[in-house]
N, CA, C and O of each residue as an XYZ file, in Angstrom:
312
protein
N      69.274   -142.649    -16.612
C      70.508   -143.306    -16.197
C      71.177   -143.929    -17.411
O      70.543   -144.660    -18.171
N      72.433   -143.643    -17.587
C      73.175   -144.132    -18.742
C      73.805   -145.488    -18.448
O      74.354   -145.711    -17.369
N      73.717   -146.382    -19.417
C      74.356   -147.690    -19.300
C      75.679   -147.726    -20.045
O      76.273   -148.794    -20.197
N      76.144   -146.591    -20.505
C      77.384   -146.528    -21.263
C      78.580   -146.842    -20.359
O      78.712   -146.269    -19.277
N      79.438   -147.742    -20.801
C      80.633   -148.103    -20.039
C      81.650   -146.974    -20.092
O      81.746   -146.247    -21.081
N      82.402   -146.843    -19.016
C      83.486   -145.871    -18.959
C      84.794   -146.640    -19.026
O      85.023   -147.561    -18.241
N      85.646   -146.262    -19.959
C      86.902   -146.957    -20.178
C      88.057   -146.155    -19.587
O      88.211   -144.967    -19.869
N      88.873   -146.824    -18.758
C      90.103   -146.228    -18.240
C      91.276   -146.948    -18.885
O      91.305   -148.177    -18.942
N      92.239   -146.180    -19.370
C      93.420   -146.727    -20.028
C      94.646   -146.423    -19.177
O      94.822   -145.299    -18.705
N      95.490   -147.426    -18.985
C      96.784   -147.222    -18.340
C      97.777   -146.876    -19.437
O      98.043   -147.693    -20.319
N      98.324   -145.673    -19.386
C      99.247   -145.197    -20.419
C     100.642   -145.052    -19.822
O     100.806   -144.528    -18.720
N     101.643   -145.522    -20.561
C     103.013   -145.417    -20.060
C     103.810   -144.325    -20.764
O     105.037   -144.280    -20.668
N     103.105   -143.446    -21.474
C     103.761   -142.297    -22.111
C     102.706   -141.239    -22.399
O     101.507   -141.521    -22.405
N     103.169   -140.024    -22.636
C     102.247   -138.953    -23.010
C     101.596   -139.289    -24.343
O     100.402   -139.053    -24.533
N     102.379   -139.841    -25.267
C     101.841   -140.193    -26.585
C     100.697   -141.195    -26.470
O      99.671   -141.040    -27.132
N     100.865   -142.220    -25.636
C      99.785   -143.197    -25.502
C      98.591   -142.609    -24.757
O      97.457   -143.024    -24.997
N      98.820   -141.657    -23.865
C      97.714   -140.978    -23.189
C      96.891   -140.170    -24.186
O      95.662   -140.178    -24.129
N      97.560   -139.478    -25.092
C      96.861   -138.699    -26.122
C      96.079   -139.631    -27.045
O      94.946   -139.323    -27.415
N      96.663   -140.756    -27.417
C      95.951   -141.720    -28.269
C      94.723   -142.273    -27.559
O      93.688   -142.493    -28.189
N      94.829   -142.499    -26.257
C      93.680   -142.970    -25.489
C      92.563   -141.930    -25.505
O      91.392   -142.276    -25.657
N      92.924   -140.661    -25.349
C      91.928   -139.591    -25.418
C      91.264   -139.563    -26.791
O      90.043   -139.446    -26.892
N      92.069   -139.671    -27.845
C      91.530   -139.648    -29.208
C      90.587   -140.824    -29.459
O      89.654   -140.722    -30.256
N      90.836   -141.939    -28.772
C      89.995   -143.128    -28.939
C      88.745   -143.081    -28.067
O      87.901   -143.974    -28.147
N      88.618   -142.042    -27.233
C      87.405   -141.871    -26.442
C      87.479   -142.360    -25.009
O      86.440   -142.554    -24.379
N      88.674   -142.566    -24.473
C      88.803   -143.017    -23.086
C      88.191   -141.992    -22.136
O      88.323   -140.786    -22.341
N      87.530   -142.478    -21.109
C      86.941   -141.620    -20.084
C      88.031   -141.079    -19.155
O      87.988   -139.930    -18.716
N      89.008   -141.948    -18.871
C      90.056   -141.583    -17.928
C      91.351   -142.272    -18.339
O      91.335   -143.379    -18.879
N      92.475   -141.601    -18.077
C      93.799   -142.155    -18.343
C      94.570   -142.176    -17.028
O      94.594   -141.191    -16.291
N      95.201   -143.316    -16.748
C      96.122   -143.397    -15.619
C      97.529   -143.392    -16.197
O      97.919   -144.317    -16.909
N      98.285   -142.353    -15.891
C      99.637   -142.207    -16.420
C     100.623   -142.882    -15.476
O     100.643   -142.607    -14.276
N     101.439   -143.770    -16.036
C     102.420   -144.544    -15.266
C     103.770   -144.509    -15.960
O     103.872   -144.182    -17.143
N     104.786   -144.847    -15.218
C     106.124   -145.085    -15.770
C     106.580   -146.428    -15.210
O     105.880   -147.021    -14.390
N     107.719   -146.907    -15.630
C     108.290   -148.119    -15.048
C     107.372   -149.319    -15.060
O     107.248   -150.010    -14.049
N     106.728   -149.579    -16.178
C     105.794   -150.703    -16.260
C     106.461   -152.032    -15.889
O     105.845   -152.822    -15.173
N     107.702   -152.321    -16.344
C     108.330   -153.595    -15.954
C     108.492   -153.761    -14.434
O     108.549   -154.887    -13.939
N     108.564   -152.654    -13.701
C     108.676   -152.712    -12.239
C     107.314   -152.743    -11.561
O     107.238   -152.731    -10.332
N     106.251   -152.781    -12.331
C     104.910   -152.804    -11.761
C     104.226   -151.454    -11.752
O     103.122   -151.323    -11.223
N     104.865   -150.445    -12.332
C     104.284   -149.108    -12.410
C     104.832   -148.190    -11.338
O     104.746   -148.489    -10.147
N     105.397   -147.069    -11.764
C     105.930   -146.074    -10.834
C     105.481   -144.683    -11.281
O     104.935   -144.516    -12.372
N     105.717   -143.702    -10.436
C     105.321   -142.329    -10.734
C     106.100   -141.794    -11.934
O     107.328   -141.887    -11.960
N     105.406   -141.236    -12.925
C     106.111   -140.633    -14.061
C     106.790   -139.330    -13.644
O     106.539   -138.805    -12.559
N     107.644   -138.823    -14.512
C     108.361   -137.577    -14.212
C     107.398   -136.390    -14.177
O     106.302   -136.441    -14.736
N     107.831   -135.333    -13.514
C     107.032   -134.113    -13.454
C     106.753   -133.580    -14.855
O     105.645   -133.128    -15.143
N     107.761   -133.636    -15.723
C     107.588   -133.157    -17.096
C     106.517   -133.925    -17.850
O     105.715   -133.333    -18.571
N     106.502   -135.257    -17.683
C     105.473   -136.065    -18.342
C     104.084   -135.725    -17.813
O     103.127   -135.621    -18.580
N     103.984   -135.555    -16.509
C     102.692   -135.219    -15.905
C     102.204   -133.867    -16.424
O     101.043   -133.726    -16.806
N     103.088   -132.887    -16.437
C     102.720   -131.544    -16.901
C     102.269   -131.565    -18.363
O     101.257   -130.958    -18.711
N     103.018   -132.260    -19.212
C     102.668   -132.325    -20.631
C     101.337   -133.049    -20.837
O     100.510   -132.614    -21.639
N     101.132   -134.144    -20.121
C      99.861   -134.868    -20.242
C      98.705   -133.974    -19.807
O      97.652   -133.966    -20.445
N      98.894   -133.221    -18.726
C      97.841   -132.320    -18.241
C      97.515   -131.268    -19.295
O      96.350   -130.912    -19.472
N      98.525   -130.771    -19.995
C      98.301   -129.755    -21.031
C      97.553   -130.330    -22.229
O      96.715   -129.650    -22.822
N      97.847   -131.565    -22.583
C      97.292   -132.142    -23.808
C      95.964   -132.869    -23.619
O      95.187   -132.991    -24.565
N      95.701   -133.348    -22.418
C      94.442   -134.065    -22.179
C      93.389   -133.075    -21.702
O      93.287   -132.785    -20.511
N      92.623   -132.572    -22.629
C      91.601   -131.589    -22.279
C      90.189   -132.148    -22.363
O      89.229   -131.444    -22.049
N      90.047   -133.400    -22.781
C      88.727   -134.026    -22.878
C      88.639   -135.286    -22.032
O      87.593   -135.934    -21.993
N      89.716   -135.638    -21.362
C      89.806   -136.894    -20.628
C      90.369   -136.629    -19.242
O      91.280   -135.818    -19.077
N      89.821   -137.320    -18.246
C      90.355   -137.191    -16.890
C      91.733   -137.837    -16.829
O      91.981   -138.852    -17.480
N      92.618   -137.250    -16.051
C      93.970   -137.775    -15.889
C      94.205   -138.133    -14.430
O      94.042   -137.302    -13.537
N      94.587   -139.372    -14.205
C      95.036   -139.822    -12.893
C      96.496   -140.226    -13.045
O      96.894   -140.740    -14.090
N      97.283   -140.000    -12.022
C      98.709   -140.318    -12.065
C      99.015   -141.295    -10.939
O      98.660   -141.059     -9.784
N      99.676   -142.392    -11.284
C     100.054   -143.348    -10.248
C     101.122   -142.704     -9.362
O     102.062   -142.079     -9.852
N     100.958   -142.868     -8.065
C     101.938   -142.368     -7.105
C     102.565   -143.594     -6.448
O     101.998   -144.200     -5.539
N     103.731   -143.932     -6.931
C     104.458   -145.091     -6.422
C     105.939   -144.822     -6.641
O     106.398   -144.827     -7.783
N     106.694   -144.587     -5.580
C     108.074   -144.139     -5.724
C     109.055   -145.191     -6.225
O     110.132   -144.847     -6.712
N     108.699   -146.460     -6.111
C     109.627   -147.512     -6.536
C     108.856   -148.775     -6.894
O     107.699   -148.950     -6.511
N     109.523   -149.645     -7.633
C     108.944   -150.945     -7.938
C     109.058   -151.865     -6.734
O     109.509   -151.458     -5.663
N     108.645   -153.103     -6.924
C     108.706   -154.076     -5.836
C     107.394   -154.138     -5.088
O     106.332   -153.847     -5.637
N     107.482   -154.518     -3.832
C     106.256   -154.673     -3.050
C     105.693   -153.311     -2.637
O     106.262   -152.260     -2.930
N     104.566   -153.373     -1.955
C     103.904   -152.143     -1.517
C     104.110   -151.906     -0.019
O     103.363   -151.154      0.606
N     105.116   -152.547      0.542
C     105.437   -152.356      1.949
C     106.580   -151.355      2.042
O     107.681   -151.611      1.555
N     106.315   -150.228      2.661
C     107.299   -149.153      2.738
C     107.830   -149.029      4.160
O     107.072   -149.089      5.127
N     109.133   -148.855      4.271
C     109.775   -148.704      5.580
C     109.383   -147.351      6.179
O     108.902   -146.473      5.463
N     109.586   -147.184      7.474
C     109.296   -145.882      8.086
C     110.058   -144.732      7.411
O     109.510   -143.641      7.254
N     111.312   -144.965      7.011
C     112.080   -143.916      6.333
C     111.445   -143.583      4.991
O     111.306   -142.407      4.654
N     111.049   -144.607      4.207
C     110.401   -144.353      2.913
C     109.104   -143.575      3.097
O     108.774   -142.717      2.278
N     108.378   -143.865      4.152
C     107.125   -143.156      4.402
C     107.369   -141.687      4.730
O     106.527   -140.844      4.420
N     108.486   -141.368      5.339
C     108.815   -139.984      5.674
C     109.208   -139.170      4.448
O     109.033   -137.952      4.429
N     109.737   -139.837      3.425
C     110.157   -139.138      2.211
C     108.920   -138.654      1.513
O     109.012   -138.031      0.456
C-alpha cells in the first residue's frame, strides 16, 4: 500500500494544466471563470487539454454560470 499523496490542481487555462502535469500532478480540474466561482471552460480548451495531458487525469468542472448552485427548472432543462 502506497502512502504517496495524490495532488489535484485546479487550472484555469490549458497552459496551467500542462504546467501542473509537468510538476507531477495526479489530476487536473480544468475551470474557467474563476472570479465567478468557476464555470465550464470552452469546448476548445477542453479538447486541447485532453490532447496535451497524456500523463495526468483530467476532470472538467461542469457549471454553466457563476453565482449560487440553485438552478431553476428552466436552467435544469438546458
